[in-house]
C-alpha positions as CSV (number, residue, x, y, z in Angstrom):
1,M,50.2,-59.1,-58.9
2,A,47.3,-57.0,-59.9
3,P,45.0,-55.5,-57.2
4,K,41.9,-57.4,-56.6
5,E,38.8,-55.8,-57.7
6,K,35.9,-55.4,-55.4
7,Q,33.0,-57.5,-56.4
8,E,29.8,-55.6,-56.4
9,P,26.8,-57.3,-54.9
10,K,23.9,-58.1,-57.2
11,K,20.8,-56.1,-56.8
12,G,18.5,-58.9,-55.4
13,S,20.8,-60.1,-52.7
14,K,21.9,-58.6,-49.3
15,K,25.5,-57.9,-48.7
16,P,27.3,-60.8,-47.0
17,G,28.2,-58.7,-43.9
18,K,26.8,-59.0,-40.4
19,P,23.8,-61.1,-39.8
20,S,20.6,-59.3,-38.7
21,A,19.7,-59.0,-35.0
22,K,16.6,-61.2,-35.4
23,A,18.6,-64.0,-37.0
24,S,21.3,-63.9,-34.3
25,A,18.6,-64.0,-31.5
26,A,17.1,-67.1,-33.2
27,A,20.5,-68.8,-33.5
28,K,21.1,-68.2,-29.8
29,A,17.7,-69.5,-28.9
30,T,18.3,-72.8,-30.8
31,L,21.7,-73.2,-29.1
32,R,20.1,-72.6,-25.6
33,G,17.1,-74.7,-26.2
34,I,13.5,-74.0,-25.0
35,H,13.9,-75.1,-21.4
36,S,16.7,-72.8,-20.4
37,K,14.6,-70.3,-18.5
38,K,12.3,-72.8,-16.7
39,V,11.2,-71.4,-13.3
40,R,10.6,-73.7,-10.4
41,K,7.2,-73.3,-8.6
42,I,7.6,-72.1,-5.1
43,R,6.1,-74.6,-2.6
44,L,4.6,-72.9,0.4
45,S,3.5,-76.0,2.3
46,T,5.6,-78.9,3.6
47,T,3.0,-81.5,2.7
48,F,2.2,-82.6,-0.9
49,H,-1.4,-83.1,-1.9
50,R,-2.1,-84.9,-5.2
51,P,-4.0,-82.6,-7.6
52,K,-7.7,-83.1,-8.0
53,T,-8.5,-84.9,-11.2
54,L,-11.7,-85.3,-13.2
55,Q,-14.2,-87.6,-11.6
56,L,-16.8,-88.8,-14.1
57,S,-20.2,-89.9,-12.9
58,R,-21.1,-93.5,-13.4
59,A,-22.8,-94.6,-16.6
60,P,-23.6,-98.3,-16.1
61,K,-24.1,-100.5,-19.2
62,Y,-26.7,-102.7,-17.5
63,P,-28.7,-102.5,-14.2
64,R,-27.1,-104.5,-11.3
65,K,-30.5,-105.6,-10.0
66,S,-33.0,-107.0,-12.5
67,I,-36.0,-106.0,-10.3
68,P,-36.3,-104.2,-7.0
69,H,-37.0,-106.5,-4.1
70,E,-40.4,-106.4,-2.3
71,P,-40.6,-104.6,1.0
72,R,-39.0,-106.7,3.7
73,L,-41.6,-105.8,6.3
74,D,-45.1,-105.2,5.1
75,A,-48.1,-105.0,7.4
76,H,-48.7,-108.8,7.3
77,K,-45.1,-109.6,8.2
78,I,-45.0,-107.0,11.0
79,I,-48.1,-108.2,13.0
80,I,-47.9,-111.9,13.5
81,S,-51.0,-112.5,15.6
82,P,-53.1,-111.0,18.4
83,L,-52.6,-112.3,21.9
84,N,-55.5,-113.5,23.9
85,T,-54.1,-114.5,27.3
86,E,-55.8,-113.6,30.6
87,S,-53.6,-110.5,31.1
88,A,-54.1,-109.4,27.5
89,M,-57.9,-109.7,27.9
90,K,-57.6,-107.6,31.1
91,K,-55.8,-105.0,29.1
92,I,-58.5,-105.0,26.4
93,E,-61.3,-104.5,28.9
94,E,-59.7,-102.1,31.3
95,N,-57.1,-100.1,29.4
96,N,-58.6,-100.0,25.9
97,T,-55.4,-101.7,24.7
98,L,-54.9,-104.5,22.1
99,V,-51.9,-106.9,22.5
100,F,-50.1,-108.4,19.5
101,L,-47.1,-110.5,18.7
102,C,-44.9,-108.7,16.2
103,D,-41.8,-109.1,14.2
104,V,-38.6,-108.4,16.2
105,K,-37.3,-106.0,13.6
106,A,-40.4,-103.9,13.5
107,N,-40.4,-100.5,15.3
108,K,-43.2,-98.7,17.0
109,R,-44.1,-96.5,14.0
110,Q,-44.2,-99.5,11.7
111,I,-46.5,-101.4,14.1
112,K,-48.8,-98.3,14.4
113,E,-49.0,-98.1,10.6
114,A,-49.6,-101.8,10.2
115,L,-52.5,-101.7,12.7
116,K,-54.0,-98.8,10.8
117,K,-53.8,-100.6,7.5
118,L,-55.0,-104.1,8.7
119,Y,-57.6,-103.2,11.3
120,D,-58.5,-99.5,10.6
121,V,-57.8,-98.4,14.1
122,E,-56.0,-95.3,15.4
123,C,-53.4,-95.9,18.1
124,V,-52.6,-93.3,20.8
125,K,-49.3,-95.0,21.5
126,V,-47.5,-98.3,21.2
127,N,-45.5,-100.0,23.9
128,T,-43.2,-102.9,23.0
129,L,-41.2,-105.5,24.8
130,I,-39.2,-108.5,23.8
131,R,-40.3,-111.6,25.6
132,P,-37.9,-114.2,27.0
133,D,-38.7,-116.6,24.1
134,G,-37.3,-113.9,21.7
135,T,-40.6,-112.6,20.2
136,K,-41.7,-109.0,20.3
137,K,-45.0,-108.1,22.1
138,A,-46.8,-104.8,21.3
139,Y,-49.4,-103.1,23.4
140,A,-51.4,-100.8,21.2
141,R,-53.4,-98.2,23.2
142,L,-56.5,-97.2,21.1
143,T,-58.1,-93.8,20.9
144,P,-61.0,-93.2,23.4
145,D,-63.7,-93.1,20.7
146,V,-62.9,-96.7,19.6
147,D,-63.6,-99.6,21.9
148,A,-60.9,-102.3,22.0
149,L,-63.4,-104.9,23.2
150,D,-65.5,-104.2,20.1
151,I,-62.4,-104.5,17.7
152,A,-61.3,-107.7,19.5
153,A,-64.7,-109.2,19.0
154,T,-65.4,-108.2,15.4
155,K,-62.1,-107.8,13.6
156,L,-59.8,-110.1,15.6
157,S,-62.4,-112.6,16.8
158,I,-60.6,-113.4,20.0
159,V,-63.3,-112.6,22.6
């Protein structure tokens, strides 16, 4: 047998010896996979809170109410009628106070504003009570410069 001759590599190709370090690292990485060095997050609390997610503001496609409702208590609904009993007349004459029947849901501020709007009178204070029949009665004490008897005669026409 004749000795084998060494084949010389061609000029354009690398010699078929050891693979390069980069190629062997890539081969190892493909064998291992990409999740081989996954690190677990250290949890410092014993309770788990769900993460906060994006909360978008509402963008409705149509209004839920077609028109806004009218005010539930306007001045004419608040003050039902003036009262002209004997005790009410005594209040008008002696204490400069007008007496009205009012809506049960109305408060003192609303009664004061309604009196200002309807009768153009300033009130010092308003006292209210709910009568046994379930209606609300309001005592409106007027300012000293305005006479309650005059207002009762001209604007309320109860005297």
